[in-house]
C-alpha positions as CSV (number, residue, x, y, z in Angstrom):
1,X,-14.7,-28.6,23.9
2,X,-12.4,-30.3,21.3
3,X,-11.2,-33.7,22.4
4,X,-8.1,-35.3,20.7
5,X,-7.2,-38.9,21.4
6,X,-3.9,-40.2,20.2
7,X,-3.4,-44.0,20.1
8,X,0.1,-45.6,20.1
9,X,1.7,-48.9,19.7
10,X,5.4,-49.2,20.5
11,X,5.5,-45.4,20.9
12,X,4.3,-45.0,17.2
13,X,1.0,-43.2,16.5
14,X,-1.3,-45.6,14.7
15,X,-4.6,-43.7,15.1
16,X,-5.9,-40.3,16.2
17,X,-9.4,-38.9,16.6
18,X,-10.6,-35.4,16.9
19,X,-14.1,-34.5,18.0
20,X,-16.2,-31.6,19.1
21,X,-16.1,-27.9,18.8
22,X,-14.1,-25.5,20.9
23,X,-16.8,-23.0,21.7
24,X,-14.2,-20.2,22.1
25,X,-16.2,-17.9,19.8
26,X,-19.0,-17.9,17.3
27,X,-18.7,-20.1,14.3
28,X,-16.4,-18.5,11.7
29,X,-14.5,-16.5,14.4
30,X,-13.3,-19.4,16.6
31,X,-9.5,-19.2,16.6
32,X,-9.1,-22.5,18.6
33,X,-11.3,-24.5,16.1
34,X,-9.4,-22.9,13.2
35,X,-6.0,-23.7,14.7
36,X,-6.9,-27.3,15.4
37,X,-8.5,-27.7,12.0
38,X,-5.5,-26.3,10.1
39,X,-3.0,-28.5,12.0
40,X,-5.0,-31.7,11.6
41,X,-6.0,-31.2,7.9
42,X,-2.5,-30.0,7.0
43,X,-1.0,-33.1,8.6
44,X,-3.4,-35.4,6.8
45,X,-2.7,-33.7,3.5
46,X,1.1,-33.9,4.1
47,X,1.0,-37.6,5.0
48,X,-1.0,-38.3,1.9
49,X,1.2,-36.2,-0.4
50,X,4.7,-36.9,0.9
51,X,4.6,-40.4,2.4
52,X,3.6,-43.8,1.3
53,X,1.7,-44.5,4.5
54,X,-1.7,-46.1,4.0
55,X,-4.4,-44.5,6.1
56,X,-8.1,-44.9,6.6
57,X,-10.2,-41.8,7.4
58,X,-13.7,-41.1,8.6
59,X,-15.0,-37.5,9.0
60,X,-18.3,-35.9,10.0
61,X,-18.7,-32.2,10.6
62,X,-22.5,-32.1,10.9
63,X,-23.0,-32.5,14.6
64,X,-19.8,-32.5,16.6
65,X,-16.9,-32.2,14.2
66,X,-15.2,-35.6,13.9
67,X,-12.1,-37.0,12.3
68,X,-10.9,-40.6,12.8
69,X,-7.6,-41.3,11.1
70,X,-5.9,-44.8,11.3
71,X,-2.7,-46.3,10.0
72,X,-3.1,-50.1,9.5
73,X,0.6,-50.7,8.8
74,X,1.7,-48.8,12.0
75,X,-0.8,-50.7,14.1
76,X,0.7,-54.0,12.8
77,X,4.2,-52.8,13.7
78,X,5.5,-51.2,10.6
79,X,5.7,-47.4,11.2
80,X,6.6,-45.0,8.4
81,X,9.3,-42.6,9.8
82,X,8.1,-39.6,7.7
83,X,4.5,-40.0,8.7
84,X,5.4,-40.4,12.3
85,X,7.5,-37.2,12.2
86,X,4.5,-35.3,10.8
87,X,2.1,-36.8,13.4
88,X,4.5,-36.0,16.3
89,X,4.6,-32.4,14.9
90,X,0.8,-32.3,14.8
91,X,0.5,-33.6,18.4
92,X,3.2,-31.0,19.6
93,X,1.1,-28.2,18.0
94,X,-2.1,-29.5,19.5
95,X,-0.5,-29.7,23.0
96,X,0.7,-26.1,22.5
97,X,-2.9,-25.0,21.8
98,X,-4.0,-27.0,24.8
99,X,-1.5,-25.2,27.0
100,X,-2.9,-21.8,26.0
101,X,-6.6,-22.7,25.7
102,X,-7.1,-25.7,28.0
103,X,-10.8,-24.8,28.6
104,X,-11.5,-25.4,24.9
105,X,-9.3,-28.4,24.0
106,X,-8.1,-31.6,25.7
107,X,-5.3,-33.8,24.2
108,X,-5.2,-37.3,25.5
109,X,-1.8,-38.8,24.5
110,X,-0.9,-41.4,27.1
111,X,2.5,-42.7,26.4
112,X,3.4,-39.7,24.3
113,X,6.8,-38.3,23.9
114,X,8.1,-35.7,26.3
115,X,9.9,-32.6,25.2
C-alpha cells in the first residue's frame, strides 16, 4: 500500500511524504503506482520550475519507494501561494485516486481542505 502523509501549519502544506508500493499489479504495470508517481513528481518539478519556494527533498526507491518533501519557509509561517496551489492540486488528485483504489493508497491529510 502507498501511504501519503500531508503535514500542515496554519492550513498551509509544509511537508509531505509518500512511501510504499501499491501492489495493484506487477511492477511496470501498476496503474496506481504510476498515477501517484506522476502526480507527485510533476508537482515537485512544477514547484521547482515555476515558484521560488525553497524545498528539501529525500528520496529512496530501493526498498519501499519513499519521498519526503519539506518547505522550510512554509513551516516558519511564510507560504508561497503558487506552491500551495500546486500542492493542493496534488493532494486533490491523490485523494481522487484513493477514492477509486482505497485498498492500494491511503492519504492522511488531517486538517486538509474540503471540496
